[in-house]
C-alpha positions as CSV (number, residue, x, y, z in Angstrom):
1,M,12.1,-22.7,8.6
2,I,9.3,-25.6,7.2
3,V,6.4,-24.0,5.7
4,S,3.2,-25.9,5.2
5,S,-0.6,-25.5,3.7
6,A,-3.6,-27.3,4.5
7,L,-4.4,-27.2,0.6
8,F,-1.7,-29.4,-0.6
9,A,0.9,-31.9,1.5
10,V,3.5,-30.4,1.0
11,A,6.6,-29.0,3.7
12,I,9.4,-26.6,2.4
13,D,12.3,-26.7,4.9
14,L,14.0,-23.5,3.6
15,Q,17.7,-23.1,5.1
16,V,19.3,-19.9,4.8
17,L,22.9,-20.2,3.8
18,A,25.7,-17.6,4.8
19,T,27.2,-15.9,2.1
20,R,28.8,-12.2,1.8
21,P,26.3,-9.4,3.0
22,D,27.6,-7.1,0.9
23,V,26.9,-8.5,-2.7
24,N,23.6,-8.7,-4.7
25,W,23.1,-12.3,-5.8
26,I,21.4,-12.5,-9.1
27,G,22.9,-15.5,-11.0
28,V,22.6,-18.9,-9.8
29,S,23.6,-22.5,-11.0
30,T,23.6,-26.2,-9.4
31,P,24.7,-28.9,-11.9
32,S,25.0,-31.3,-8.9
33,P,23.4,-31.7,-5.5
34,E,26.1,-30.3,-3.6
35,V,27.8,-28.0,-6.3
36,V,26.1,-24.6,-6.4
37,W,27.4,-21.3,-8.3
38,V,26.2,-17.4,-7.7
39,S,26.7,-14.9,-9.7
40,G,25.9,-10.7,-8.5
41,S,27.5,-6.9,-7.7
42,K,30.9,-6.5,-7.2
43,A,31.9,-8.5,-10.0
44,T,31.7,-11.4,-7.6
45,I,31.3,-15.0,-8.3
46,G,30.3,-17.8,-5.4
47,R,31.0,-21.6,-5.5
48,S,30.3,-24.2,-3.1
49,V,31.2,-28.0,-3.1
50,D,29.1,-28.7,0.1
51,G,25.9,-27.7,-0.6
52,G,26.6,-23.7,0.7
53,T,27.8,-24.7,3.9
54,T,31.0,-23.5,3.1
55,W,32.2,-20.9,-0.2
56,Q,35.1,-19.7,-2.3
57,Y,34.9,-16.7,-4.1
58,S,36.4,-15.0,-7.2
59,Q,36.6,-11.9,-9.6
60,P,37.0,-12.5,-13.3
61,T,37.6,-8.9,-13.7
62,S,38.7,-6.1,-11.3
63,S,35.7,-3.6,-12.9
64,D,33.2,-3.2,-11.0
65,L,30.6,-5.3,-13.4
66,Q,27.0,-7.3,-12.6
67,F,27.0,-10.6,-13.3
68,R,23.4,-11.7,-14.1
69,D,24.2,-15.1,-15.1
70,I,26.0,-18.3,-14.4
71,E,26.0,-21.2,-16.3
72,A,28.1,-23.7,-14.2
73,L,29.2,-27.6,-16.3
74,D,30.3,-29.3,-13.0
75,D,32.3,-28.1,-10.0
76,Q,35.1,-26.8,-12.1
77,H,34.0,-25.4,-15.0
78,A,31.2,-22.5,-15.6
79,Y,30.6,-19.1,-17.7
80,A,29.5,-15.7,-16.4
81,L,27.8,-12.9,-18.0
82,S,27.8,-9.5,-17.2
83,I,25.7,-7.1,-18.7
84,G,25.7,-3.4,-19.5
85,N,26.6,-1.3,-22.5
86,G,29.9,0.4,-23.4
87,G,31.5,-2.8,-23.3
88,D,30.1,-3.9,-19.8
89,S,28.5,-7.0,-21.5
90,R,31.1,-9.9,-21.4
91,I,31.1,-13.4,-21.2
92,Y,34.2,-15.3,-18.7
93,Y,35.0,-18.4,-18.4
94,T,36.6,-21.0,-15.6
95,N,38.0,-24.5,-15.9
96,D,39.8,-24.5,-12.4
97,G,37.0,-23.7,-9.9
98,G,36.8,-20.1,-10.4
99,D,41.0,-19.7,-9.4
100,N,41.3,-18.4,-13.3
101,W,38.8,-16.7,-15.0
102,Q,39.1,-15.7,-19.1
103,L,36.9,-13.1,-21.2
104,R,35.9,-14.9,-23.8
105,Y,33.2,-12.8,-25.2
106,R,33.3,-8.7,-25.0
107,A,30.2,-6.6,-26.7
108,G,30.9,-3.9,-28.3
109,G,29.9,-0.5,-27.3
110,N,25.7,-0.4,-28.1
111,Q,25.6,-4.0,-27.4
112,F,23.5,-5.3,-24.3
113,L,23.8,-8.7,-24.0
114,N,20.6,-10.1,-21.1
115,C,21.0,-13.6,-20.8
116,L,23.3,-16.4,-21.5
117,A,22.6,-20.8,-21.4
118,V,24.8,-23.8,-22.3
119,A,24.4,-26.8,-23.6
120,P,26.4,-29.0,-20.8
121,K,27.3,-31.7,-23.4
122,S,28.5,-29.7,-26.3
123,N,29.3,-26.1,-24.6
124,E,26.9,-24.9,-27.4
125,A,25.9,-21.2,-25.9
126,W,23.3,-18.7,-27.3
127,V,23.5,-15.5,-25.6
128,Y,20.0,-12.8,-26.0
129,G,20.9,-9.4,-26.7
130,D,18.5,-6.3,-26.9
131,S,18.0,-5.4,-30.6
132,I,19.8,-3.0,-32.6
133,D,19.0,-0.5,-35.2
134,G,16.1,-3.3,-36.6
135,Q,18.5,-6.3,-35.9
136,W,18.2,-9.2,-33.6
137,D,21.6,-9.1,-31.5
138,L,22.3,-12.8,-30.3
139,V,25.7,-14.4,-29.8
140,R,26.4,-17.9,-30.6
141,T,29.1,-20.3,-29.9
142,P,29.6,-24.2,-31.3
143,D,32.0,-25.4,-28.6
144,G,32.5,-23.0,-25.7
145,R,35.3,-21.0,-27.4
146,N,34.7,-19.3,-30.9
147,W,31.7,-16.5,-30.0
148,L,30.6,-15.0,-32.9
149,P,27.7,-12.8,-33.5
150,S,24.1,-13.8,-34.8
151,R,21.4,-11.8,-36.4
152,S,19.9,-13.9,-38.8
153,A,19.0,-16.8,-36.3
154,I,15.4,-15.9,-36.2
155,D,12.1,-16.1,-38.6
156,S,11.0,-12.9,-38.1
157,P,12.6,-9.3,-37.7
158,P,12.5,-8.1,-34.2
159,L,9.3,-5.2,-33.4
160,G,10.3,-1.7,-32.6
161,G,12.5,-1.7,-29.0
162,E,12.5,-5.4,-28.7
163,G,15.0,-6.6,-26.4
164,G,15.1,-8.8,-23.0
165,L,14.7,-8.7,-19.2
166,A,17.8,-9.2,-17.1
167,A,16.9,-9.6,-14.1
168,S,17.2,-13.3,-13.5
169,G,19.4,-15.2,-16.6
170,G,16.7,-17.0,-17.2
171,C,15.7,-15.1,-20.7
172,V,17.4,-18.0,-22.4
173,R,17.1,-21.3,-21.7
174,F,18.3,-25.1,-23.0
175,N,16.4,-28.0,-22.2
176,N,15.6,-31.4,-23.8
177,N,17.3,-30.3,-26.7
178,V,15.6,-27.4,-26.9
179,W,16.5,-23.8,-27.4
180,A,13.9,-21.1,-26.0
181,M,14.1,-16.9,-25.5
182,G,11.9,-14.7,-24.5
183,T,11.5,-11.2,-25.5
184,A,10.4,-7.9,-23.9
185,N,10.2,-4.0,-24.7
186,A,8.1,-4.0,-27.4
187,G,4.2,-4.1,-28.5
188,T,4.3,-7.7,-28.0
189,A,6.4,-10.1,-25.5
190,R,7.5,-13.2,-27.6
191,L,9.0,-17.1,-27.2
192,L,11.8,-18.1,-29.6
193,L,11.9,-22.0,-29.9
194,K,14.6,-23.7,-31.9
195,R,15.3,-27.7,-31.4
196,S,19.3,-28.3,-31.0
197,F,20.0,-28.9,-34.8
198,G,17.4,-26.5,-36.1
199,I,18.3,-23.7,-38.1
200,R,16.3,-20.9,-37.0
201,F,13.9,-19.6,-33.9
202,K,10.5,-19.6,-34.6
203,A,9.1,-16.4,-33.0
204,I,5.5,-17.0,-31.3
205,D,3.7,-14.0,-30.3
206,T,2.4,-14.5,-26.9
207,P,0.0,-13.4,-24.0
208,I,2.5,-11.8,-21.2
209,V,1.7,-8.4,-20.6
210,A,4.3,-6.6,-22.8
211,G,5.7,-2.5,-23.4
212,P,8.4,-0.7,-22.1
213,S,10.5,-2.6,-19.0
214,A,7.3,-5.3,-19.7
215,G,8.1,-9.1,-21.0
216,I,8.7,-12.5,-20.4
217,A,11.6,-12.7,-17.5
218,S,12.2,-16.2,-17.7
219,V,11.4,-19.5,-20.1
220,W,11.0,-23.3,-19.9
221,P,11.4,-25.7,-23.0
222,F,10.0,-29.3,-22.8
223,S,10.1,-29.2,-26.8
224,E,9.4,-27.2,-29.7
225,K,6.0,-27.4,-29.2
226,H,5.5,-27.2,-24.7
227,A,7.2,-24.1,-23.0
228,L,6.5,-22.2,-19.7
229,M,7.4,-18.4,-19.4
230,V,6.7,-15.8,-16.8
231,G,7.6,-12.3,-16.5
232,G,5.2,-8.9,-16.4
233,D,5.4,-5.3,-16.2
234,L,8.6,-3.7,-13.9
235,N,6.9,0.0,-14.2
236,H,2.7,-1.1,-13.7
237,P,2.8,-4.2,-11.6
238,E,-1.0,-5.0,-11.4
239,R,-0.6,-6.3,-14.9
240,R,-1.4,-9.5,-15.6
241,P,-1.0,-12.8,-17.2
242,R,2.3,-13.0,-16.1
243,I,2.4,-16.6,-16.5
244,A,2.0,-19.0,-19.0
245,E,2.1,-22.2,-21.3
246,Y,2.5,-22.8,-24.6
247,K,2.0,-26.6,-25.8
248,D,0.9,-27.7,-29.3
249,G,0.3,-24.0,-30.8
250,D,-2.3,-22.8,-28.0
251,F,-1.4,-20.8,-25.1
252,R,-3.5,-21.5,-21.1
253,T,-2.3,-18.9,-18.6
254,L,-1.8,-20.3,-15.4
255,P,-3.2,-19.2,-11.6
256,E,-1.3,-16.3,-10.8
257,P,1.1,-16.6,-8.1
258,P,0.5,-14.6,-4.7
259,L,3.2,-12.2,-5.3
260,K,3.7,-8.7,-6.1
261,G,5.0,-7.8,-9.0
262,A,6.5,-8.6,-12.2
263,L,8.1,-12.6,-12.1
264,Y,12.2,-12.3,-12.4
265,S,12.9,-16.4,-12.8
266,L,11.1,-19.7,-13.3
267,S,12.6,-22.8,-12.1
268,L,11.0,-26.5,-12.1
269,T,12.2,-28.8,-9.9
270,A,13.1,-32.9,-10.4
271,K,9.1,-33.8,-9.9
272,Q,7.7,-30.8,-12.3
273,G,6.8,-28.5,-9.3
274,L,7.0,-24.9,-10.2
275,I,9.1,-22.2,-8.6
276,V,9.3,-18.2,-9.6
277,T,10.8,-15.7,-7.3
278,N,10.9,-12.1,-7.4
279,P,11.9,-9.1,-4.7
280,S,8.1,-10.1,-2.9
281,G,9.7,-13.5,-2.2
282,A,9.1,-16.8,-3.5
283,A,6.5,-19.8,-4.2
284,Y,5.5,-22.9,-5.4
285,L,3.5,-24.8,-7.6
286,P,3.0,-29.0,-7.3
287,S,2.1,-29.1,-10.8
288,L,0.9,-27.7,-13.8
289,T,-2.6,-29.0,-13.2
290,S,-2.1,-27.9,-9.7
291,S,-4.2,-23.8,-8.7
292,N,-2.7,-24.1,-5.2
293,W,0.5,-21.4,-4.8
294,Q,2.1,-21.7,-1.8
295,V,4.3,-18.6,-0.8
296,F,7.6,-20.2,1.3
297,S,10.3,-16.5,1.3
298,E,9.1,-12.9,1.6
299,E,12.6,-12.2,1.3
300,N,14.0,-10.5,-2.2
301,I,14.9,-13.2,-4.1
302,W,15.6,-12.4,-8.1
303,N,16.6,-16.5,-9.1
304,S,16.4,-20.0,-8.5
305,A,17.9,-23.3,-9.9
306,C,17.4,-26.9,-8.9
307,N,19.3,-30.1,-9.2
308,S,17.6,-33.6,-8.8
309,D,17.7,-33.1,-4.9
310,Y,17.8,-29.3,-4.3
311,C,16.7,-26.3,-4.9
312,Y,19.0,-23.2,-4.4
313,L,18.0,-19.3,-3.8
314,V,19.3,-16.3,-4.6
315,G,18.8,-12.3,-3.6
316,K,19.4,-9.0,-2.1
317,D,22.3,-8.6,0.8
318,G,24.0,-11.6,0.0
319,Y,20.2,-13.6,0.4
320,A,20.8,-17.4,-0.4
321,G,18.6,-20.6,1.0
322,R,18.1,-24.4,0.0
323,F,15.5,-27.0,0.4
324,A,15.0,-30.5,-0.2
325,T,12.6,-31.4,-3.4
326,P,9.6,-31.5,-2.5
327,P,7.2,-34.4,-3.2
328,T,5.1,-35.1,-5.8
329,E,1.4,-33.0,-5.1
330,T,-0.7,-35.4,-3.2
331,N,-4.8,-35.2,-2.7
């Protein structure tokens, strides 16, 4: 379908892609225009090398896990993160397009890992987990091979109950040589930022709504002094703000997108347009200086990811979609 608005000159031609309708897709990664990986329920991973026209499916394990995060380096190499307690939080890796998967890390019984991000050139990765007994629970690898717990990588202790929202795998992000994480479930939602060569993350209080089942779901760093974040309250969908920009020590709440409920994912197009999604649909903002959000889908969409040419959307009951990157906003 084509969606347009008289408020700004943007037309989005959203193409629905045929995938398995019995799988709820939650993770999505697109390392190049025609390569896209998706992950979700029933321990299922999907990979397409032709822009979503055809798919190959695989299962890293016979266990009925939810793979809520997929981080692909190219058409052959990818990491997948499943979530849950009792050893269900696991990281798998493939180097042959999903034909074979290797278990790289399995969390302990009381660990719950939320999100994973990978630096493509080095294979360094960080995983954000819920805090345990007053200590942070992060997992790091410098090279994709040796995965070790890290409990002292943040410059202050966790708040009571501080953890994460595993809604879209977006609570950890690597961009422009900066690592960012977003926290939830505590009295304050915090942004964690670190340069790639830095020793510790800096914890920064944010205005995003906080509390049990509330906080930051997805982050996007531009530098160690500039980042975006979205989230909300899963139990009280009316609470605001759900979207904010951090820049040079200050916060600015951005115009609220016209979607009901907590925002699950945040992606930026190659031309710096913003995309947010949740079970109410998907909305697009042409730039950080615009106030005109455009709802372009009302499907149950949990996540999005963009490359240089296209953006991909995934959600419940096998939903997947693709559209070409819109042009820069014009007046």
